[in-house]
C-alpha positions, 0 to 999 in steps of 0.5 A: 531520532528525527532533526530538524532541518532549517530550509529557505524555499526552494533549498532543501537539506536532507539527512536520509538513511534508506532502509529498503521496505519489501515484506508484503505482511509489513515491518514485524509485529508493526501494523502493516503500512499500505505503503508498499514501497519503503518506510526509511527512517529519515529525518523531519524536515521544517521550514525556516520561520520569518517572523515578518515573512509568515502567513500574515504575508498580505502579498499578491501575485503577479496576477494581482488574484490572491494574498499569499498562501502556505500549506504544510504538506507530511509524508513518510518514506525514503530518499527517493520519495523524498527528492522527487516529492520537494521537485514536484512541490517547487514545480507547483509553486512555480505554477501557484506563486501565491501558494508557498508549500512546506514540506515535513517527512520523516521514517514511517515510525517518526512521521506517526509520532511527529503527526501525534505531535501536531495533533496535540498542539493543533497543528496538523499539516494541511496535506498528510500522507494517510496510511488506509489502516488509520483512516477510520480512527483518524475520521472518527476523531475529525482528524482528517475531513472529507473531500467529496465537496472539494471533488464536485467542486473541481478542486479534486478531479478525478474524471480520468479516475476509475471509480474502483481505484478510490472505494478503498478510502471511503468511509459511507461514500465520502472520500477521505484520502485521494489514492496515492498509488494503485496495486492490488494483491498479486503473484510475483513469479518467475517466468523463465521458470514457468516457461521451462514448465510449461506453466501458464498463469490464468485469471481462473486458476484455482487454489486446487489446481495450483496445488496439484501443479506444483505437487507433481513438479515437486514430485518430478523435480526433487526436494529443493524445488518449492513452487510457493512462497506463502508468508503473506497468509494474512493478507491471502486470507483477506483475498481468499474469504471475500473470494469465498462471498464473506468479507474480512470484517463487518461492522465492529467485528469478523465478517466470516464464520468459523468454517472458511477459516478452518478451511484455509487453514487446512489449505495452509497446512496441506502446502507446508506438509507437503513441502510445495511451500517453502517451509519456515525452517527453510525460509528463515534468514532467506533475503526478500527475492532470493527464494526466486531465484532458480531452481527454489520457488516459482512464486510469492505473494506481494503487494503489485508494486512491490515487483519493482524492489523484488525484480531489482534483487534477482536476475530473471525477468519476473511476472505478475498474475492473479493469486489462484480462486476458491472454486466458483469464486467470485473474485476476491481481490480489489484495488488497494491503496498503497497510501492516500493524501488526506486533508487535515481537519486543523487546515485553514486553507483546504482549497489550496491544499486540495489544489496542491493533491489535484496537482500531484494527481493530474499534472503530466510533468509532476508525474514524470518527476515522481514515476510511480515511485508510491504505486500505479498512478490513478489517472489513466492519462497520467498512467498512459503518459508514463508508459513510455518513460518508466522502467518496463518492470513498472508497466507491469504493475501498470498492466496487472491492474485491469486484470486484477479490476476485472476478476476483483468484487467491490472493496470492503469498507475501511477495517476497523480500528484494531484490525492491526492487533487481529492482524498479529494474533492471525499470524501468530496463528499460522506460524503455530501452525506451520510448527505443527504446534496447534491444527487448522480447528486450534488455529482458527480458534484463536483467532476469532478469540482474539478478535472477540477480545479487541472488538468487545 
């Protein structure tokens, strides 16, 4: 239950409950959030309103440049994110005294409930933290606006940003959000165990080579050795299918043919049946990161920035590597966005909202406060500036990005509405496949049929 808390400018009271989000696949049966950090249950914060000093205030700042303006910024997250974001808001207000920023924040589920309430009332915040999987429906409903004009006018400066960092947030070339945390799918692996085994991860490692190595190692080390965590098959297939020359989605439907899905499910079945991947029975009840201890496992698949949370749960030093490739593949990975900032169609101050997004993106002092909590900053200048100030494990999330970029292909269009239902059907098929209930061919039929029902 969200509770409203009154605050005066510069003073924020927090009622927070922290729930660490580490799963690369989202949270159970809920659609996967692109936020690969945390989706904690927290309190909504709303500003204390004073009728005499509301948005009709005609005060002018000390330079006489502008009337007093109030914008509202909304986001989801946990206590660390809230504290850092509010500190950045206070810094922004110091540098722009004619702008007051009212924060609105909540946990993942409550956040979207809150926004839907504001949609009904025509009172969305000026700036909202946006999940990639929801951009299409929000854009089609004119609830968020395109940002290209604000970028071209200089209100949002992306001159130090690799264009690939924004591709996943575009619809027909129009930027619908600004990336708040760049990452990519990667293997998080136990560097000590990999060194002991004499194995080096390289960008050209194929799935067949990976399976051969793990099979030989398990035969040598015994049944206590598991080389692969699996458990994020939908995300892995997104990379696999692109590597094979297809797309996960095309228009309002799937972008691949049945044979490539059967091939992938046959690989999943092989990993499962040979024991080189953790079986469903072995993995049941195992906490995130526990599988990266000692002899148990060599690697798991995560979004690259999730190594930060996983590293906190294990003693061994962890590293990041690219997912294996399809033989002769084109490079199926891409730069993802953990989340983005969008400007809503309800905003009366889009230019000031854009100024705030630009500040979040490019201001060095602001990013020292944020410390890459949402993911790697997209500005190369900011990323270089933070290297000497953040934890070494955070630097690893920076260093993997150019490796991903060099071995990737252009991002697919934003998934169509309904992709969350397809994902659930996919994971259900994988579960039955790994328990031996269905064959790879039957699992593929189930996913394709479910997708047809969703997109009909």
